Phi, psi and omega in degrees: 000111182282175188300315183292324178293324176298316178300318178296321180297313177300320182298320179296320184283317186277327188251340186297335176257143169121071174287162184276339178223162187234135177293317175237125184229106184245155182235143176230140184215149174300337181263005184277185178212138185286358174269356183270178187278344181084017177274176179299324181275340183222071185286162175276168177262329187248136175292321178297324177295320179297320176299317181295322176296315178298319180299322181295321177292317180295321181297328181274319189242355183091164180290129185291144183296337180263006175083181185231133175229135169244113183267125182250118181285158184299152179141188181251136179232145175254150174217148178227009174208156185295142169289133178230146178240121181292149183304332182291345180271356181294144189261203175240171180299317182281333187223077187279176170267118189239130170243114193222139171258189182271134183296326182278321178228077182293143177294150182251123177254114184248123170269006179283152175263116180292127187277345174066096189260029180301332181254003182293140181218154171300143178291124181234343183292130187298324180296326179279318179303325182293336181271346181277154171295148185300327180289343186267348182295138185064019177232333186268134177258159176228142180223133178279133178250114186260335182292125178301322180295318181291322178299318180298317179296316182290340181281345178287143186292339180265008182299141179224152173226160173228153180238116182052044175083004177247129179302139171251159183240147177298136181312135187209159170236133343282173181291326178232129176081217192224148161275180190222140173290147174260292178242138173263108185273333178208130181293330181087166180293144182238130175208128180244112177302134178086355182227314180283133178289154176083178181280155178290153182289154178275155178202164174201169179300327178283333181227070182289154180233007181279172182296160179235137185204168172239166181252155175257142176061027179208121172283140180253016182300310182293326176299315184297318179297312182293325182294328180296332180282320186214104190272062180227024175288156184225157174245133175231131177165190181264092190265350177220294182255149180289349181251005185234110182266129185245158183220111186226148171285148174270137176261329182210142167230113188205127177052041177082000178251154178233131174240136178278156186281310194245175173294165175224167186292321184237359186072185176270125183199135176274085184281343181231178183291331183279153177295157179289139191252142184204159171241137171254126186238157170077045171232127183302325183293352177255014173275094195221019175203158176304139177096008177248156178218165178207136179244121176264096186292337182294331179236001177069037183247129178258119177256136179206154177243106183296163177291340175224173185280346182269125184272121180264117184297338178252016190272335189263126186230126175272123179291119192218358196264161165288175180304152176288319182213135172239104184253119184232132173053048180242161174227144168057061175236138179228125172256124190231138170055053177238147171252127183234131183208166170084016181274130180230003183222160175090181184290320183192162175305316175230123179245125181238106189241124174054044178252166177232121177058046174253136184217161166250133179225129179066022182265151171243129172238125188210168169052056176230146174262005170245164180305153181283302182226133176232119181241118182222137180071174179076196181216152172047048169254152181177195183240134174232122172055046179254160177237124181232124182204159181054055174222155183286332178216124189278313189202137169238125171247118184213131177168178185096174183246106183294315184300323181255002178055047176262120186281156172257341175056037169289163188207160166225120186226133174058038182251157182243118181242123181199181167235139183248296182262340189295135177254337186234359177283129180288312182079138180198150171240118182250129178238123187226171173080224185226128165078038176270158184236129177234111197217133172059040179254160176243124185229124181195164178063063175233141186287334181224197181290132193259325186247126174239135182239146169212149181102210195222152168059031176277149179242119179240109187212150175061031179256154176244130178233131174203163179050058181233143185078035188305321186238356192264143169261150185068188181074180182214172175290313174242122191231135167221146186204142168066026176235096180295340181269005186278066182264157170090004179279134186241127173242116182212152175056037176256152179241110178248120182214156178051059172256090193267129181278143176288129181307131175070353175283167177302129184295165188236171180239166174271279169266123195228089168281108190258162168049056173068020169299143189236163159072029177272152174244113186242100189221144170060036176258160176243119179248127180226121185047057189257077171064203179278319177228113184299310172246112184249103181254116184263075172086359186286153179254160172073020180271143174245122179233094190224146171066029178258158171252126179244110190236131169054038179250196178261292176238133181283295183239135182224140168212161184210149170256002177304132180087349182300318182297315182293320178300317178300315181292326183292342181300320177294325179291324174295315184295329180274355180085009179283336173243150185292120181303135178092356177293169192308316185269015171275063197296316186289315178302315180295320178300317182288333175294327182277323187236004177095161180303124184047044181304334179293343176262000184252160175275149004275000185298318183299322181276324183290320183231073183296332178290324176298317178299316182295318179294311185291341176277005173255095194301331179265306189290348179294347176266003178254159184279064184271163174056045173257154179229112181244064189245161170060032177260157178243142187227147173204126173073022179265154172301312178215130184288308182227133176234128173241130190238135174243350178201174182280164178077170180298331178288349177265012178261136178243139176297135186300333179293341181264006180257103187294334186266008174235125178274131180217082186243149171062026171278149182205161175269135178239163175268148177293347179290352178288341180264155186298310184201080180302326180294335175262010179063032176255101185257026168289147179287145175297313175198149177243009183298321184263004183211078184287350183273357176293141181301145181275089191272332182061042189300321183293345182265358186277139173098194186289150179228165179278134170211185185290341176265344177230076185288339183230074176297155181295156180282106183299317181300319185293309183286329176294320179291324178298316179293318178300315180298317184300319187253015186302327182265002181248141168279152177296329173216127182231107183297339183267354183294142179267148170260106179255108184305334181280337181239358189296323181295321176292328184288316194262338186269120176223108186279087177287348172296312177292322182300321192258343192291137174252104185271000000 
């Protein structure tokens, strides 16, 4: 997408909505009534009623030439079923159907059930005080929950509550980061769905089959006493690999040992130098800081520690609702300046399916145990200037026709993705299908890899990513993997910085095309302290990495041929049935499932990606990293600028100039003095008059911008300098760094969600 096309694209999104007058103009207010006319002086109470009123007018008179607007006044609204808009209400590009709140004081739509704290009291009973952590005494409140439905919801292990709009977390040890295994006494039963032959093994609380272990630096006496009362505690953590997070029920806590209930994919195993890391959740004795809660389902009592000492009788909300909106087969609809929270059921808080030109603008989606936004099918739907936080999955953009390479052009622009209060939500942005656009977004404070891509012709540009992969080994900030057909994706003008690796854990990447993923274009990006390998290509062919700046990192660009021979040989084993068909490394079969038999030789693939056709017609060499171009890049302060690997260890590194199938021309070392003020994270060039060969980074255009839906974007200089100060003494990857279980949590966790959030 060239510059002129980009300007046109922005114009469609920013200007395409918004007539100056409205054919139907309805008002909704918390003080309204659905028996009123819906005028400014006599507003309705329900948004759905306003939609139904508009639909009745349209049915009688047709869609008005000046469009439809429903104005929602500030305040709090409850919902218990999805908002729906009938197809006859869909608008036009010039005159859409708009549901809008106030940009300065947006209305809050909560699907949470207010628990009503009129009878809540500080815990005073001595028997309960004895079970509480010493820090929690005279701080924890208790409320009786009598409703069977609410009890059932609170008894679920994924149950969540919020207090005055802030997410609370189930009581856990430790509060930040992870505790550590000491000894692994039994690996436990192993079974991997989709890979292990046969049925999974049986288990019960009386006959558990999970691993057995002890903890370091932690007595489990209080846990053992508490567990005898309510046997529903859980372990969450990295129990084998640094990149695979597991979640298991505990079956026993006895004499300092813990046994898990069920089988696991890899068992308990110390695969790396660091001890295995875990969190123990759902024990009352670990309710020891503001923002935590615990539900004792045996007696129906909810214990919680508010964020402040003042108890708000309307402040505690159990996330309980169905989606806020399910929009299907609609065109030209805009939801603007709304806050949505408390969704715990359905596909997503907002689901947009098979729609055209439907968007969320200036909206906040938070405090949900279901994904925030799911867009599938249709064309040109997306998010503009939205804030998404404290959700398990932030956004899915999926659509287009892979076989025929027809784009859907869904988008996310000028949006802020983070976690603020969440301690265990992974968070993710998923981009699938063909031709999605991710532009001018701010993405930070995620425990693992946040963006995953699959498919073709996606554009990722002008985004800022930092403080990602806080606790995870392996993975990347932007990850794509195991799709040899994933051609045409472009990453340009992005700023990836302060991607810090956990000491001794499996190292990480910035942009990471994994497992023979092919055909990415990575150009004009700026990487600063960007993980272990800023661009980590795991054996893929046909990649272009040109005109980037790699600063103060470990390895700038990486590719490897390790494993290529085995992958090539395994294809015959898949064909013979010796390996399970469709597993990750069954590359050719999976490619043909996506694009047809020898699809690389068929149209439109053969014409769109001639290099893909050329590579795939080499039955052996297509598994090697051939036809890559790593030219015209600038480097400063890295351990190694480019690394090509054919075997493990230092002896397995080959100078890139000796690799005939990778072009690496006009790369050079630069001084940090070419930038205005690196210490203040200002990477604009001082001048380019005398050095036209410096990469065209467009640094000043990266990240969030001001528009009518985001009138007060965060101060980039302020938060970037705060992050710089925090990590000034740390390398993004340090092979000599120690992993100290007693200090690691203080070292690696920096909640930039709280740092940056504007409430």
